Each structure stands twice: as C-alpha cells, then as structure tokens.
C-alpha positions as CSV (number, residue, x, y, z in Angstrom):
1,X,138.1,-1.9,20.8
2,X,137.2,-5.1,22.6
3,X,138.6,-6.1,25.9
4,X,140.5,-9.4,25.9
5,X,138.6,-12.2,27.7
6,X,139.9,-13.4,31.0
7,X,140.9,-17.1,31.0
8,X,139.6,-18.5,34.3
9,X,142.1,-21.4,34.1
10,X,145.2,-19.2,33.9
11,X,147.4,-20.0,36.9
12,X,148.8,-16.4,36.9
13,X,145.4,-15.2,38.0
14,X,146.1,-16.4,41.6
15,X,149.5,-14.7,41.5
16,X,147.8,-11.5,40.4
17,X,145.1,-11.9,43.1
18,X,147.8,-12.3,45.8
19,X,149.6,-9.2,44.7
20,X,146.9,-6.7,43.6
21,X,146.2,-3.8,45.9
22,X,142.7,-2.6,46.7
23,X,142.3,0.6,44.6
24,X,139.7,2.4,46.7
25,X,137.7,2.5,49.9
26,X,138.5,1.9,53.5
27,X,141.2,-0.7,52.7
28,X,142.8,1.2,49.8
29,X,146.4,0.0,49.3
30,X,145.9,-3.3,51.1
31,X,146.6,-6.5,49.2
32,X,143.3,-8.1,48.1
33,X,144.3,-11.4,49.8
34,X,144.7,-9.5,53.1
35,X,141.3,-7.9,53.1
36,X,139.1,-8.9,56.0
37,X,136.6,-11.6,55.2
38,X,133.7,-9.4,56.4
39,X,134.6,-6.7,53.9
40,X,134.6,-9.2,51.0
41,X,131.3,-10.6,52.2
42,X,129.9,-7.1,52.2
43,X,130.9,-6.7,48.6
44,X,129.2,-10.1,47.8
45,X,126.0,-8.7,49.3
46,X,126.2,-5.3,47.7
47,X,127.6,-6.5,44.3
48,X,131.1,-6.8,43.2
49,X,132.5,-4.0,41.0
50,X,132.6,-4.6,37.3
51,X,135.6,-5.9,35.5
52,X,138.7,-7.6,36.6
53,X,138.6,-6.3,40.2
54,X,135.1,-7.7,40.6
55,X,136.3,-11.1,39.3
56,X,139.2,-11.0,41.7
57,X,137.0,-10.1,44.7
58,X,134.5,-12.9,43.7
59,X,137.4,-15.4,43.5
60,X,138.8,-14.2,46.8
61,X,135.3,-14.6,48.4
62,X,135.2,-18.3,47.2
63,X,138.8,-18.8,48.5
64,X,137.9,-17.4,51.9
65,X,134.6,-19.2,52.1
66,X,136.4,-22.5,51.6
67,X,139.2,-21.7,54.1
68,X,141.9,-21.7,51.4
69,X,143.3,-18.3,51.9
70,X,146.6,-19.9,53.1
71,X,147.2,-20.9,49.5
72,X,147.7,-17.3,48.4
73,X,150.4,-16.5,51.1
74,X,153.3,-18.1,49.3
75,X,152.3,-16.3,46.1
76,X,152.9,-12.8,47.6
77,X,155.9,-11.1,46.0
78,X,158.1,-9.4,48.6
C-alpha cells in the first residue's frame, strides 16, 4: 500500500506543525514549534528522521533560521 504524497503547498501543514508534539527524546511531549532551536539544529546536523516528522522538523528549521517562528504562535490550538 502506497503512502499518500505530502502536498508542500497545503496551508494545513503549518497548523499541524504548530500542534504536533515531539514523539520521543529529551523533549518528548513538547510542541514542535516550542522546541529549542539548538535541538532542531542538532537534528539538521545528524539527519532528520524519515517521514512526516522529518519533513516537519526540516520545515521548522527553516522557519527558525529565518526568524519566522512567531508566525506559528497564533496557529496553536488551546
């Protein structure tokens, strides 16, 4: 069974990124958008995990790198 492709232009991707929790590691349970930048940079250096989580972390890295993390804050569901 093939996995559906991820549409990089889907606006819901940012909403998901803002509300997805880290599933493992030191920051397990933290929202991805709240992860320390140094932790995301470490993943960049070591290699992002495969699949959707890796894509989300790579996107988060670009957002943090460009100083745009404030754009995710209003997307967090309370």
